[in-house]
MILUMKOL-38408 format. One record per residue: residue number from 0; chain; x, y, z of N, C-alpha, C in turn. Coordinates in steps of 0.05 Angstrom, whole numbers, plus 5000, padded with zeros to 4 digits. Layout:
BEGIN
+-----+---+--------+---------+------+---------+----------+-------+--------+---------+------+
:   k : c : n.east : n.north : n.up : ca.east : ca.north : ca.up : c.east : c.north : c.up :
+-----+---+--------+---------+------+---------+----------+-------+--------+---------+------+
: NUM : A :      X :       Y :    Z :       X :        Y :     Z :      X :       Y :    Z :
...
+-----+---+--------+---------+------+---------+----------+-------+--------+---------+------+
This chain:
BEGIN
+-----+---+--------+---------+------+---------+----------+-------+--------+---------+------+
:   k : c : n.east : n.north : n.up : ca.east : ca.north : ca.up : c.east : c.north : c.up :
+-----+---+--------+---------+------+---------+----------+-------+--------+---------+------+
:   0 : A :   6500 :    3810 : 7134 :    6487 :     3831 :  7122 :   6501 :    3857 : 7119 :
:   1 : A :   6500 :    3873 : 7099 :    6515 :     3896 :  7093 :   6497 :    3925 : 7102 :
:   2 : A :   6509 :    3946 : 7105 :    6491 :     3965 :  7118 :   6462 :    3969 : 7104 :
:   3 : A :   6464 :    3969 : 7078 :    6435 :     3972 :  7064 :   6414 :    3951 : 7072 :
:   4 : A :   6427 :    3925 : 7073 :    6409 :     3906 :  7089 :   6402 :    3908 : 7118 :
:   5 : A :   6422 :    3917 : 7130 :    6408 :     3925 :  7156 :   6383 :    3942 : 7155 :
:   6 : A :   6391 :    3967 : 7139 :    6371 :     3989 :  7142 :   6344 :    3976 : 7131 :
:   7 : A :   6344 :    3962 : 7111 :    6321 :     3949 :  7100 :   6310 :    3933 : 7121 :
:   8 : A :   6322 :    3918 : 7135 :    6311 :     3904 :  7159 :   6297 :    3919 : 7176 :
:   9 : A :   6310 :    3940 : 7192 :    6298 :     3962 :  7205 :   6271 :    3973 : 7194 :
:  10 : A :   6272 :    3978 : 7168 :    6245 :     3989 :  7154 :   6225 :    3972 : 7158 :
:  11 : A :   6228 :    3943 : 7152 :    6210 :     3923 :  7154 :   6200 :    3923 : 7179 :
:  12 : A :   6220 :    3917 : 7199 :    6210 :     3910 :  7225 :   6195 :    3939 : 7233 :
:  13 : A :   6199 :    3963 : 7228 :    6185 :     3984 :  7236 :   6155 :    3979 : 7226 :
:  14 : A :   6149 :    3972 : 7202 :    6122 :     3971 :  7191 :   6113 :    3950 : 7202 :
:  15 : A :   6127 :    3927 : 7210 :    6112 :     3903 :  7228 :   6100 :    3907 : 7252 :
:  16 : A :   6123 :    3927 : 7268 :    6111 :     3941 :  7294 :   6088 :    3954 : 7291 :
:  17 : A :   6089 :    3972 : 7271 :    6066 :     3993 :  7276 :   6041 :    3979 : 7263 :
:  18 : A :   6045 :    3960 : 7246 :    6019 :     3940 :  7242 :   6007 :    3928 : 7266 :
:  19 : A :   6026 :    3920 : 7282 :    6019 :     3906 :  7306 :   6004 :    3922 : 7324 :
:  20 : A :   6017 :    3946 : 7329 :    6011 :     3974 :  7344 :   5976 :    3977 : 7339 :
:  21 : A :   5976 :    3974 : 7312 :    5947 :     3986 :  7302 :   5928 :    3967 : 7313 :
:  22 : A :   5932 :    3943 : 7321 :    5912 :     3921 :  7323 :   5910 :    3919 : 7354 :
:  23 : A :   5925 :    3934 : 7374 :    5921 :     3932 :  7402 :   5895 :    3943 : 7412 :
:  24 : A :   5890 :    3931 : 7434 :    5865 :     3942 :  7441 :   5874 :    3963 : 7468 :
:  25 : A :   5855 :    3976 : 7472 :    5864 :     3999 :  7496 :   5879 :    3981 : 7522 :
:  26 : A :   5865 :    3964 : 7528 :    5876 :     3949 :  7551 :   5906 :    3934 : 7547 :
:  27 : A :   5913 :    3927 : 7523 :    5933 :     3915 :  7512 :   5958 :    3937 : 7519 :
:  28 : A :   5946 :    3967 : 7510 :    5971 :     3985 :  7511 :   5978 :    3991 : 7539 :
:  29 : A :   5960 :    3983 : 7557 :    5968 :     3989 :  7587 :   5984 :    3968 : 7601 :
:  30 : A :   5985 :    3945 : 7588 :    5994 :     3921 :  7599 :   6028 :    3926 : 7601 :
:  31 : A :   6037 :    3907 : 7619 :    6068 :     3906 :  7626 :   6082 :    3895 : 7601 :
:  32 : A :   6103 :    3911 : 7589 :    6117 :     3898 :  7566 :   6142 :    3879 : 7582 :
:  33 : A :   6158 :    3867 : 7566 :    6181 :     3855 :  7579 :   6201 :    3868 : 7591 :
:  34 : A :   6203 :    3893 : 7585 :    6217 :     3911 :  7601 :   6211 :    3923 : 7629 :
:  35 : A :   6224 :    3910 : 7646 :    6206 :     3912 :  7675 :   6202 :    3943 : 7682 :
:  36 : A :   6181 :    3946 : 7696 :    6170 :     3971 :  7693 :   6159 :    3997 : 7671 :
:  37 : A :   6166 :    3978 : 7652 :    6154 :     3992 :  7625 :   6126 :    3979 : 7616 :
:  38 : A :   6107 :    4000 : 7612 :    6083 :     3985 :  7598 :   6090 :    3983 : 7569 :
:  39 : A :   6068 :    3969 : 7553 :    6070 :     3970 :  7524 :   6071 :    3997 : 7512 :
:  40 : A :   6056 :    4014 : 7519 :    6056 :     4045 :  7515 :   6082 :    4057 : 7512 :
:  41 : A :   6097 :    4055 : 7541 :    6122 :     4066 :  7546 :   6141 :    4055 : 7521 :
:  42 : A :   6141 :    4031 : 7516 :    6157 :     4018 :  7496 :   6153 :    4029 : 7467 :
:  43 : A :   6127 :    4032 : 7460 :    6120 :     4042 :  7436 :   6133 :    4073 : 7437 :
:  44 : A :   6125 :    4086 : 7451 :    6137 :     4113 :  7463 :   6172 :    4113 : 7451 :
:  45 : A :   6183 :    4097 : 7463 :    6213 :     4095 :  7464 :   6215 :    4093 : 7434 :
:  46 : A :   6206 :    4079 : 7418 :    6211 :     4073 :  7394 :   6206 :    4100 : 7373 :
:  47 : A :   6192 :    4119 : 7383 :    6191 :     4142 :  7374 :   6214 :    4161 : 7374 :
:  48 : A :   6234 :    4152 : 7388 :    6259 :     4171 :  7398 :   6281 :    4156 : 7378 :
:  49 : A :   6276 :    4140 : 7362 :    6303 :     4126 :  7346 :   6317 :    4149 : 7329 :
:  50 : A :   6313 :    4172 : 7328 :    6328 :     4189 :  7312 :   6329 :    4219 : 7328 :
:  51 : A :   6337 :    4211 : 7350 :    6346 :     4237 :  7371 :   6370 :    4246 : 7360 :
:  52 : A :   6368 :    4270 : 7359 :    6397 :     4290 :  7351 :   6410 :    4301 : 7376 :
:  53 : A :   6432 :    4311 : 7372 :    6449 :     4322 :  7394 :   6434 :    4344 : 7414 :
:  54 : A :   6417 :    4363 : 7401 :    6406 :     4382 :  7415 :   6385 :    4370 : 7431 :
:  55 : A :   6367 :    4353 : 7421 :    6343 :     4337 :  7433 :   6353 :    4320 : 7457 :
:  56 : A :   6377 :    4307 : 7447 :    6389 :     4292 :  7472 :   6401 :    4304 : 7497 :
:  57 : A :   6409 :    4329 : 7490 :    6417 :     4346 :  7518 :   6390 :    4354 : 7530 :
:  58 : A :   6375 :    4364 : 7519 :    6351 :     4373 :  7529 :   6335 :    4347 : 7551 :
:  59 : A :   6335 :    4324 : 7536 :    6326 :     4299 :  7549 :   6345 :    4293 : 7571 :
:  60 : A :   6370 :    4301 : 7573 :    6388 :     4292 :  7597 :   6381 :    4318 : 7620 :
:  61 : A :   6379 :    4339 : 7611 :    6373 :     4360 :  7627 :   6345 :    4358 : 7644 :
:  62 : A :   6328 :    4347 : 7631 :    6300 :     4340 :  7646 :   6300 :    4318 : 7661 :
:  63 : A :   6319 :    4299 : 7659 :    6324 :     4272 :  7671 :   6346 :    4266 : 7679 :
:  64 : A :   6355 :    4283 : 7700 :    6388 :     4277 :  7709 :   6384 :    4253 : 7725 :
:  65 : A :   6410 :    4234 : 7727 :    6414 :     4212 :  7742 :   6423 :    4188 : 7725 :
:  66 : A :   6431 :    4194 : 7702 :    6441 :     4173 :  7685 :   6431 :    4165 : 7663 :
:  67 : A :   6441 :    4147 : 7644 :    6429 :     4143 :  7618 :   6402 :    4127 : 7620 :
:  68 : A :   6399 :    4110 : 7637 :    6377 :     4090 :  7642 :   6351 :    4109 : 7647 :
:  69 : A :   6361 :    4122 : 7665 :    6337 :     4143 :  7681 :   6326 :    4161 : 7654 :
:  70 : A :   6344 :    4175 : 7642 :    6340 :     4193 :  7621 :   6324 :    4177 : 7595 :
:  71 : A :   6330 :    4152 : 7590 :    6313 :     4137 :  7568 :   6284 :    4134 : 7579 :
:  72 : A :   6283 :    4127 : 7608 :    6256 :     4116 :  7616 :   6238 :    4138 : 7617 :
:  73 : A :   6247 :    4161 : 7630 :    6232 :     4188 :  7633 :   6224 :    4197 : 7602 :
:  74 : A :   6245 :    4197 : 7585 :    6238 :     4205 :  7559 :   6217 :    4197 : 7545 :
:  75 : A :   6213 :    4168 : 7549 :    6193 :     4149 :  7541 :   6168 :    4155 : 7550 :
:  76 : A :   6169 :    4158 : 7580 :    6146 :     4164 :  7596 :   6134 :    4191 : 7587 :
:  77 : A :   6149 :    4211 : 7581 :    6138 :     4236 :  7569 :   6123 :    4232 : 7540 :
:  78 : A :   6138 :    4217 : 7523 :    6127 :     4220 :  7498 :   6104 :    4197 : 7497 :
:  79 : A :   6099 :    4181 : 7520 :    6075 :     4163 :  7519 :   6051 :    4178 : 7527 :
:  80 : A :   6056 :    4205 : 7531 :    6029 :     4221 :  7533 :   6018 :    4229 : 7513 :
:  81 : A :   6033 :    4225 : 7487 :    6023 :     4236 :  7460 :   5997 :    4212 : 7451 :
:  82 : A :   5982 :    4222 : 7436 :    5955 :     4201 :  7423 :   5972 :    4179 : 7409 :
:  83 : A :   5960 :    4158 : 7414 :    5966 :     4132 :  7404 :   5972 :    4135 : 7376 :
:  84 : A :   5953 :    4148 : 7358 :    5953 :     4145 :  7331 :   5979 :    4163 : 7318 :
:  85 : A :   5985 :    4187 : 7335 :    6009 :     4203 :  7330 :   6035 :    4182 : 7335 :
:  86 : A :   6037 :    4166 : 7356 :    6060 :     4150 :  7360 :   6068 :    4130 : 7339 :
:  87 : A :   6044 :    4119 : 7326 :    6045 :     4096 :  7311 :   6056 :    4113 : 7283 :
:  88 : A :   6047 :    4133 : 7277 :    6051 :     4152 :  7250 :   6078 :    4161 : 7254 :
:  89 : A :   6096 :    4168 : 7274 :    6122 :     4177 :  7279 :   6137 :    4152 : 7271 :
:  90 : A :   6127 :    4125 : 7285 :    6147 :     4105 :  7280 :   6143 :    4098 : 7249 :
:  91 : A :   6125 :    4103 : 7240 :    6121 :     4090 :  7211 :   6133 :    4113 : 7193 :
:  92 : A :   6134 :    4138 : 7203 :    6144 :     4156 :  7184 :   6177 :    4159 : 7181 :
:  93 : A :   6188 :    4142 : 7198 :    6219 :     4137 :  7202 :   6225 :    4118 : 7177 :
:  94 : A :   6209 :    4101 : 7166 :    6216 :     4083 :  7146 :   6230 :    4099 : 7120 :
:  95 : A :   6250 :    4089 : 7109 :    6262 :     4105 :  7088 :   6284 :    4119 : 7098 :
:  96 : A :   6286 :    4131 : 7122 :    6307 :     4151 :  7130 :   6330 :    4131 : 7145 :
:  97 : A :   6354 :    4140 : 7140 :    6376 :     4130 :  7154 :   6387 :    4147 : 7178 :
:  98 : A :   6372 :    4160 : 7192 :    6380 :     4174 :  7211 :   6378 :    4159 : 7235 :
:  99 : A :   6400 :    4162 : 7257 :    6399 :     4150 :  7277 :   6404 :    4167 : 7303 :
: 100 : A :   6400 :    4154 : 7324 :    6402 :     4171 :  7350 :   6435 :    4178 : 7351 :
: 101 : A :   6441 :    4203 : 7364 :    6465 :     4209 :  7366 :   6482 :    4191 : 7382 :
: 102 : A :   6510 :    4188 : 7373 :    6524 :     4168 :  7390 :   6521 :    4139 : 7384 :
: 103 : A :   6509 :    4131 : 7370 :    6498 :     4103 :  7362 :   6503 :    4095 : 7332 :
: 104 : A :   6499 :    4075 : 7326 :    6505 :     4063 :  7295 :   6477 :    4050 : 7290 :
: 105 : A :   6476 :    4045 : 7263 :    6456 :     4031 :  7253 :   6451 :    4004 : 7264 :
: 106 : A :   6467 :    3993 : 7277 :    6465 :     3965 :  7291 :   6449 :    3966 : 7317 :
: 107 : A :   6458 :    3989 : 7328 :    6439 :     3995 :  7357 :   6410 :    3995 : 7350 :
: 108 : A :   6407 :    4013 : 7328 :    6378 :     4021 :  7316 :   6366 :    3995 : 7311 :
: 109 : A :   6382 :    3978 : 7299 :    6370 :     3948 :  7293 :   6359 :    3932 : 7320 :
: 110 : A :   6378 :    3935 : 7338 :    6373 :     3922 :  7360 :   6348 :    3935 : 7376 :
: 111 : A :   6347 :    3959 : 7378 :    6321 :     3976 :  7386 :   6294 :    3965 : 7374 :
: 112 : A :   6291 :    3964 : 7349 :    6270 :     3954 :  7335 :   6262 :    3927 : 7341 :
: 113 : A :   6282 :    3910 : 7339 :    6278 :     3879 :  7342 :   6270 :    3877 : 7367 :
: 114 : A :   6289 :    3886 : 7386 :    6284 :     3877 :  7417 :   6254 :    3890 : 7431 :
: 115 : A :   6252 :    3917 : 7420 :    6230 :     3925 :  7434 :   6204 :    3916 : 7419 :
: 116 : A :   6204 :    3913 : 7395 :    6181 :     3898 :  7379 :   6173 :    3874 : 7393 :
: 117 : A :   6191 :    3858 : 7400 :    6186 :     3831 :  7419 :   6177 :    3842 : 7447 :
: 118 : A :   6188 :    3862 : 7459 :    6184 :     3866 :  7483 :   6152 :    3876 : 7486 :
: 119 : A :   6142 :    3881 : 7467 :    6112 :     3889 :  7459 :   6094 :    3862 : 7455 :
: 120 : A :   6106 :    3847 : 7436 :    6088 :     3826 :  7426 :   6091 :    3801 : 7448 :
: 121 : A :   6109 :    3792 : 7458 :    6110 :     3767 :  7472 :   6091 :    3765 : 7491 :
: 122 : A :   6092 :    3793 : 7510 :    6074 :     3789 :  7531 :   6046 :    3788 : 7529 :
: 123 : A :   6040 :    3798 : 7511 :    6012 :     3800 :  7495 :   6002 :    3781 : 7478 :
: 124 : A :   6023 :    3758 : 7476 :    6014 :     3736 :  7460 :   6009 :    3738 : 7429 :
: 125 : A :   6021 :    3763 : 7420 :    6014 :     3769 :  7393 :   6042 :    3760 : 7375 :
: 126 : A :   6037 :    3755 : 7351 :    6059 :     3743 :  7335 :   6070 :    3770 : 7325 :
: 127 : A :   6094 :    3770 : 7320 :    6115 :     3788 :  7307 :   6135 :    3775 : 7294 :
: 128 : A :   6136 :    3772 : 7268 :    6158 :     3761 :  7253 :   6182 :    3774 : 7255 :
: 129 : A :   6204 :    3762 : 7270 :    6231 :     3774 :  7271 :   6249 :    3757 : 7255 :
: 130 : A :   6263 :    3765 : 7234 :    6280 :     3747 :  7215 :   6305 :    3739 : 7233 :
: 131 : A :   6313 :    3715 : 7227 :    6332 :     3706 :  7243 :   6363 :    3718 : 7231 :
: 132 : A :   6363 :    3724 : 7207 :    6387 :     3732 :  7197 :   6393 :    3765 : 7212 :
: 133 : A :   6370 :    3779 : 7215 :    6376 :     3807 :  7223 :   6382 :    3806 : 7254 :
: 134 : A :   6363 :    3785 : 7267 :    6370 :     3781 :  7296 :   6399 :    3770 : 7302 :
: 135 : A :   6412 :    3759 : 7282 :    6439 :     3746 :  7286 :   6454 :    3771 : 7286 :
: 136 : A :   6453 :    3794 : 7269 :    6466 :     3815 :  7267 :   6468 :    3830 : 7292 :
: 137 : A :   6442 :    3830 : 7302 :    6438 :     3851 :  7328 :   6451 :    3834 : 7353 :
: 138 : A :   6451 :    3803 : 7350 :    6460 :     3787 :  7373 :   6494 :    3794 : 7371 :
: 139 : A :   6505 :    3790 : 7349 :    6536 :     3795 :  7346 :   6543 :    3824 : 7356 :
: 140 : A :   6525 :    3846 : 7354 :    6528 :     3871 :  7360 :   6527 :    3872 : 7397 :
: 141 : A :   6508 :    3858 : 7407 :    6505 :     3859 :  7437 :   6525 :    3841 : 7449 :
: 142 : A :   6535 :    3821 : 7438 :    6555 :     3801 :  7448 :   6582 :    3816 : 7445 :
: 143 : A :   6586 :    3834 : 7432 :    6612 :     3848 :  7426 :   6617 :    3871 : 7444 :
: 144 : A :   6596 :    3880 : 7456 :    6599 :     3906 :  7476 :   6608 :    3896 : 7501 :
: 145 : A :   6629 :    3901 : 7508 :    6637 :     3900 :  7537 :   6638 :    3922 : 7557 :
: 146 : A :   6631 :    3945 : 7553 :    6625 :     3963 :  7571 :   6599 :    3979 : 7562 :
: 147 : A :   6588 :    3990 : 7582 :    6560 :     4009 :  7580 :   6565 :    4027 : 7560 :
: 148 : A :   6543 :    4030 : 7541 :    6545 :     4049 :  7516 :   6516 :    4057 : 7513 :
: 149 : A :   6511 :    4082 : 7524 :    6486 :     4094 :  7506 :   6461 :    4079 : 7512 :
: 150 : A :   6455 :    4069 : 7537 :    6435 :     4057 :  7544 :   6433 :    4024 : 7539 :
: 151 : A :   6460 :    4014 : 7528 :    6462 :     3980 :  7524 :   6479 :    3965 : 7541 :
: 152 : A :   6469 :    3968 : 7568 :    6491 :     3959 :  7589 :   6481 :    3925 : 7592 :
: 153 : A :   6484 :    3908 : 7572 :    6471 :     3882 :  7571 :   6494 :    3866 : 7583 :
: 154 : A :   6522 :    3871 : 7577 :    6544 :     3850 :  7593 :   6537 :    3822 : 7583 :
: 155 : A :   6525 :    3810 : 7567 :    6524 :     3779 :  7561 :   6542 :    3758 : 7567 :
: 156 : A :   6571 :    3769 : 7562 :    6593 :     3748 :  7563 :   6598 :    3748 : 7594 :
: 157 : A :   6590 :    3769 : 7608 :    6592 :     3763 :  7640 :   6565 :    3751 : 7649 :
: 158 : A :   6544 :    3759 : 7642 :    6520 :     3747 :  7655 :   6516 :    3721 : 7648 :
: 159 : A :   6526 :    3711 : 7624 :    6514 :     3689 :  7610 :   6543 :    3667 : 7609 :
: 160 : A :   6562 :    3674 : 7628 :    6590 :     3657 :  7628 :   6584 :    3628 : 7632 :
: 161 : A :   6602 :    3613 : 7622 :    6591 :     3581 :  7625 :   6571 :    3571 : 7606 :
: 162 : A :   6560 :    3586 : 7590 :    6540 :     3576 :  7571 :   6552 :    3578 : 7545 :
: 163 : A :   6539 :    3560 : 7522 :    6542 :     3558 :  7497 :   6515 :    3563 : 7484 :
: 164 : A :   6516 :    3586 : 7470 :    6491 :     3594 :  7460 :   6492 :    3585 : 7430 :
: 165 : A :   6470 :    3573 : 7417 :    6469 :     3564 :  7389 :   6440 :    3571 : 7381 :
: 166 : A :   6442 :    3585 : 7356 :    6415 :     3585 :  7348 :   6407 :    3560 : 7332 :
: 167 : A :   6386 :    3554 : 7331 :    6371 :     3534 :  7311 :   6361 :    3540 : 7286 :
: 168 : A :   6360 :    3570 : 7278 :    6348 :     3578 :  7253 :   6369 :    3596 : 7245 :
: 169 : A :   6390 :    3599 : 7255 :    6415 :     3618 :  7238 :   6436 :    3608 : 7244 :
: 170 : A :   6462 :    3611 : 7232 :    6486 :     3606 :  7233 :   6495 :    3621 : 7255 :
: 171 : A :   6495 :    3620 : 7283 :    6505 :     3634 :  7300 :   6504 :    3622 : 7326 :
: 172 : A :   6532 :    3625 : 7337 :    6537 :     3610 :  7366 :   6556 :    3634 : 7377 :
: 173 : A :   6553 :    3625 : 7407 :    6576 :     3646 :  7422 :   6573 :    3631 : 7452 :
: 174 : A :   6600 :    3635 : 7462 :    6602 :     3629 :  7492 :   6611 :    3596 : 7488 :
: 175 : A :   6620 :    3591 : 7517 :    6630 :     3564 :  7518 :   6619 :    3553 : 7544 :
: 176 : A :   6608 :    3523 : 7546 :    6600 :     3513 :  7567 :   6574 :    3501 : 7559 :
: 177 : A :   6556 :    3499 : 7581 :    6532 :     3486 :  7582 :   6515 :    3494 : 7556 :
: 178 : A :   6508 :    3474 : 7540 :    6491 :     3484 :  7516 :   6461 :    3496 : 7521 :
: 179 : A :   6460 :    3517 : 7505 :    6433 :     3531 :  7504 :   6427 :    3532 : 7477 :
: 180 : A :   6402 :    3519 : 7467 :    6399 :     3522 :  7437 :   6366 :    3535 : 7435 :
: 181 : A :   6361 :    3546 : 7417 :    6337 :     3556 :  7407 :   6333 :    3576 : 7384 :
: 182 : A :   6311 :    3592 : 7379 :    6311 :     3611 :  7356 :   6326 :    3633 : 7364 :
: 183 : A :   6337 :    3643 : 7342 :    6354 :     3669 :  7340 :   6337 :    3689 : 7356 :
: 184 : A :   6310 :    3697 : 7355 :    6298 :     3720 :  7369 :   6302 :    3712 : 7398 :
: 185 : A :   6294 :    3689 : 7403 :    6295 :     3680 :  7432 :   6322 :    3685 : 7448 :
: 186 : A :   6350 :    3678 : 7432 :    6374 :     3683 :  7444 :   6379 :    3716 : 7442 :
: 187 : A :   6367 :    3732 : 7423 :    6372 :     3755 :  7426 :   6360 :    3768 : 7449 :
: 188 : A :   6336 :    3760 : 7458 :    6324 :     3772 :  7480 :   6340 :    3763 : 7507 :
: 189 : A :   6349 :    3734 : 7509 :    6368 :     3732 :  7531 :   6390 :    3745 : 7531 :
: 190 : A :   6404 :    3750 : 7515 :    6430 :     3767 :  7508 :   6420 :    3797 : 7523 :
: 191 : A :   6396 :    3803 : 7517 :    6390 :     3831 :  7525 :   6376 :    3831 : 7548 :
: 192 : A :   6379 :    3809 : 7567 :    6370 :     3812 :  7592 :   6337 :    3800 : 7600 :
: 193 : A :   6324 :    3790 : 7576 :    6295 :     3786 :  7583 :   6290 :    3757 : 7592 :
: 194 : A :   6281 :    3753 : 7613 :    6278 :     3729 :  7625 :   6254 :    3712 : 7613 :
: 195 : A :   6240 :    3725 : 7599 :    6221 :     3712 :  7587 :   6227 :    3688 : 7563 :
: 196 : A :   6255 :    3696 : 7556 :    6268 :     3683 :  7530 :   6270 :    3654 : 7538 :
: 197 : A :   6275 :    3643 : 7565 :    6286 :     3622 :  7577 :   6261 :    3604 : 7568 :
: 198 : A :   6238 :    3604 : 7568 :    6217 :     3587 :  7561 :   6221 :    3576 : 7536 :
: 199 : A :   6234 :    3590 : 7517 :    6231 :     3581 :  7489 :   6260 :    3569 : 7485 :
: 200 : A :   6275 :    3568 : 7503 :    6304 :     3553 :  7498 :   6304 :    3530 : 7509 :
: 201 : A :   6321 :    3507 : 7497 :    6330 :     3484 :  7516 :   6358 :    3479 : 7518 :
: 202 : A :   6365 :    3453 : 7527 :    6389 :     3446 :  7531 :   6399 :    3449 : 7562 :
: 203 : A :   6422 :    3432 : 7570 :    6424 :     3435 :  7596 :   6431 :    3459 : 7607 :
: 204 : A :   6439 :    3480 : 7594 :    6441 :     3504 :  7604 :   6420 :    3523 : 7618 :
: 205 : A :   6399 :    3513 : 7602 :    6368 :     3524 :  7611 :   6368 :    3522 : 7643 :
: 206 : A :   6375 :    3499 : 7656 :    6372 :     3498 :  7681 :   6389 :    3518 : 7698 :
: 207 : A :   6412 :    3523 : 7689 :    6432 :     3545 :  7700 :   6415 :    3573 : 7695 :
: 208 : A :   6403 :    3577 : 7674 :    6390 :     3603 :  7672 :   6364 :    3607 : 7689 :
: 209 : A :   6351 :    3583 : 7695 :    6325 :     3585 :  7710 :   6337 :    3586 : 7741 :
: 210 : A :   6356 :    3579 : 7750 :    6374 :     3582 :  7775 :   6382 :    3606 : 7782 :
: 211 : A :   6396 :    3615 : 7762 :    6413 :     3641 :  7772 :   6417 :    3664 : 7751 :
: 212 : A :   6395 :    3662 : 7733 :    6396 :     3686 :  7708 :   6397 :    3714 : 7723 :
: 213 : A :   6414 :    3730 : 7713 :    6413 :     3756 :  7721 :   6405 :    3778 : 7700 :
: 214 : A :   6382 :    3786 : 7702 :    6373 :     3805 :  7682 :   6392 :    3830 : 7675 :
: 215 : A :   6392 :    3841 : 7649 :    6407 :     3866 :  7646 :   6388 :    3891 : 7658 :
: 216 : A :   6400 :    3913 : 7661 :    6389 :     3936 :  7667 :   6371 :    3939 : 7641 :
: 217 : A :   6345 :    3955 : 7643 :    6330 :     3964 :  7621 :   6337 :    3988 : 7612 :
: 218 : A :   6330 :    3995 : 7584 :    6312 :     3977 :  7569 :   6333 :    3958 : 7554 :
+-----+---+--------+---------+------+---------+----------+-------+--------+---------+------+
């Protein structure tokens, strides 16, 4: 996918996520997401922060000292206090814009909307279409990052050492070792430390995952 295709995928997924959010009950907004310690509302609030500029980022850091993970979580919790309708409108209002958070690229923006959309949908048992080609681009980026960077401390090559990951619905594979096979969106969740992904995967390597899976830090 070229950069235009990636931004189109981001826009499409933002619309799908907001369509989903509009259907949620009050109880569902309060339920835990796939992010440990984050509610569905917290995750949705985090998605309103996909266009944070340098000044706002500095203010966020000043309000929540203690590292990037703490800054991201605290900022999401503060944003979660806004009305639900405003939250949905802000996410939808990003469609068509190519602005992204300071210090990251369009690829991290793609990771954010794909993974956090599933963080909301999966524990609620709600359907959310996630294109395999876009998930493959996001997975390539996650797999390539060897050092912590702007809240993306996933380290899949370390955590998933000894496994060969292969998508069943995309031309994507990575790693060496015991086979782990499944849909591209489940593999993306696995790469980003979501233990719920294991139930949708198959192959000899899934036993190793169940016995010794190490989640990444959130989000």
